[in-house]
N, C-alpha and C positions, 0 to 999 in steps of 0.2 A: 504494500500500500504506500502511495506517495503522499507527501505532505502538500497541502494546498498552497499555491503561490501566495495567497493572502496571508497565510500563517508565517511563511518565510519572510514576507515583507514586514509583518508586525514584529517579528523577532529582530530584524535588522534595525528597525526604529527604536526598539527597546534598548538595544546595545549601542546605538549611535555609531554603528559600523556597517559598511557595505562590503559584502563578501565578493571576492573575485570568482570563487568557485562555490556556487550555491549548494552543490552536492555535499560539501563539508558541513554546512549548516543543517541540511536535511538529515544527515547521519547523526549529528549531535543531538537532534530532537527525536530520534527513533529509539524507543526502548526495545530491549531484547524480547519482550513478550509479543511483539508484533513483527519483528524482523524475520527475514527468511532464515537467518542463522545468527548466532551471537556475534560472530566475527564481523558481520555487517551492521550490528547495532551500535549504540553510542558507547559501549563499554571500553573499547580501545581508546577512544578520544578522552573518556573519563580518566583512564589510567595516565595518559599524557598530561591532561589538564591539571591533575592533582600535583604533579611535579612542577609544572610551570607556575601554578599558584604558590607553592611553597617557596620557589626561588624568588618570585616577585616580593613576597612578604619578607623573606630573609634580607634581601637587598634593601628594602625600605627601612627595616629595623637597623641594619648596620649603618646606614647613612644618617638616619635621623636620631638615633639614640647611642651616640659614641661613648657615653658614660656607663652603659650597662654591660655587665659581664655575660659570658656565654650562657650560664644557667638561667638568668633572667630573660635573655633574648629567646631562649627555647620555650620558656613558659608562655611568653606573649605570643609567639608564633603558634603554639598549640591552641590557644584561645582563638586566634585570628583565622586559622584554617580548619577549625573544628567542623564537623558535619552539621552541627546546629547552626553555626554562623553561615555556612554556605547555603543551607536550606533557607535561612532567613532572607539572605540577599536575593536568592532565586525567586522566593515568594514575593518580596517587595517589588522586584522587577516585573513579575508576571510570567517569567520563563517557564515555571512549572506547569502553568495552564496550557502551554503550547506543546508539551511533550506528547508524542504519539504513542499510545498504549494499546495493548491487546484488550479484547473484550472483557476478560476476567479481571484485569486491573482496573478497568473503567467503572466497575460496579462499586468500588470503594467510595465512601463519602468524602474522604480527604486523602490527598497524596501523602504517603509516608515521607518523613523528613529525609530519609536516606535517598529517595528518588529525587526530591527537590535539590538536594546537595549534588547529586550525580549529574543532573542536567546543567548546573552551573559549571562544574568541572569539565564536562564534555564540550560545552560551548567555548570555554577557555582554550581547550585543546584545538578546537576547530579554528579559532581566530589565530592561534599561534602558527598552525600549519599554513593558513591562508596568507599571512603577511608578517609573521614574526613577533618577537617579544614586545617591542615598543607598542604595537597595536593593542596587545593584551593589557599592557600597563596603562594605556590611555583610557580604556573603558573601565578597567577594574579598580584602579587605585582611588578614584573619587568615591567609589562605593565602599571600599574596604578601609581606607585610611582613618576615617573617624572611629571605627571599631578598634583598630590597632592602637590608636592614641588613647582611647578610653581604657583598653586593657592594660596599656603601659602605665597609666596614671593610677590604676586601681591597686597595684602592688600585690594582688593575689589572683588576678585573672579568673574570677568566679570560683576559685577553689575555697569555698567557705568551710568545707570539712577541715582543710589544713589550718585555717585561721582558728576555728573552734578547738582543734586539737592542741595547738600551741597555747591557747588561753587556758584550756582545761588542765594541761600538764603544769603550767606555771601557777595557776590559782588553786587547783584542787589536788594536784599530784595524781591525776587520774585521766585515763583516756575516755573519750566519748564512746558510748555503746549505741549502735544503731539497731533498732528492733523492727522487724517486719510485722506490722499490725494486721494488714489485710491485703488482698488482691482481688481484682474482679475483671471481667471481660473475657472474650475468646482468646485463644492462644496467640493469634496474630495481632491482637490489639489490647493487650493486658495493661492495666493500671495497677500501681503498687502504692500502698500506704505505709509510711515509715515514720517512726519517731526516734528521737535521740534522748539518751539519758546521760547525765554527767554526775557521777557520785550519787547523792540522794535526790538530785533534781531531775524532773521529767518535763520535757518540753512538748509543745503542740505537734501533732502529727501532720504529715503532708502527703498529698497524692502526686504521682507523676507517671509518665509513660514508660519509665524504666527505673530499676532499683537505684541505679547510680544517680539519676536526676532527683529521685525522691530523697535520697540521703543528702544531696547538696542542698535541696530546698529545706529539709529538716534542720540542717546546720545553720542555714540562713535565718530561719525562724528563731532558733535558739540564740543566735547572736543578737537578733532584734530584741528578744525578751530580756536578755542580759544588758541591753542598752549599749552594746558595742558598735552597732550600726544604726543610722538614722536616715531619713529621707530629707533632703534639703528642699528649698522652695521650687527648684526646677524639676523635682521628682527624681533626682539622682540619689543613689545610695552612697552614703558617706561613712567610712570607717573611722570612728572616733576613739576606739579602744577604751582602756580604763586608765586610771592614774598611774599604774605601774608599767604600762606598755610603752616602751621607748619608741616603738614604730607608729604610735597613734597620732600621726599627722593627718589633718583633714583632707585626705586624698579621695578623689572620686572612686567609687567601686564600680566595677562593671555591672550593668543592670541585669537583673533576672527578668527576662521578657516572658513571664508565664502567660499573661493574657494575650500578648501579641502572637507568640509562636504557637500556642495551643499544645505545646509539648508536655507541659505539666502545670499543675495548679496546687495551691495549698489550702488546707482547711484545719483549723485548730479543733481539738476534741477535748 
């Protein structure tokens, strides 16, 4: 099945880029579920685009953050090129809605984040083959740079579990314990409820589409209850720490986009 010319035109308008070889764009928007074989689907372009994305982010970090060490740069890169971030950008652009899927996949009410992320990476690969690295950088960096800068300013790149663990060990001499409270939904779309306990303290539980995200959200809620993070007037999360935290400078924390991404949500119990 071929992609309609109007869809290809819409994709080019979204990207702000005109393809020399439209077949590359068409392949980047063709999922394996509808392709004649996986070799002619967007999977190979996704593989290439993932590496191109990583290189562009690494180059940006190296140039713009000369004071950061390798470990810090690695953490920021991980946040910037995460599947959740790629899915968010693809959804904001509307690329995920242009992906050509097989009938079985089209019955889903929402496209999985993994597919949304994959279509962004495959498009990156297509642009790279079509005209090189600078063309990818031109369309991608304006979308990605604000997220990279926010991750760099947060100091923990959404790793609220790490922040809570450091605080718990310092304050209570104990590690946080994450407890699975409940799970629901079919196997392909499960949600998980997790709460965290630190010593004698039990914090509100949270739901998420994966155990890992539920634990991160539970840690976030615990930090919120402890008064270690607050929301400023702009709606950004600010880590304020406690009086004994030498790192407690008012740096912006990377936002948890629970409501926007639909990946997870929280509920106290």
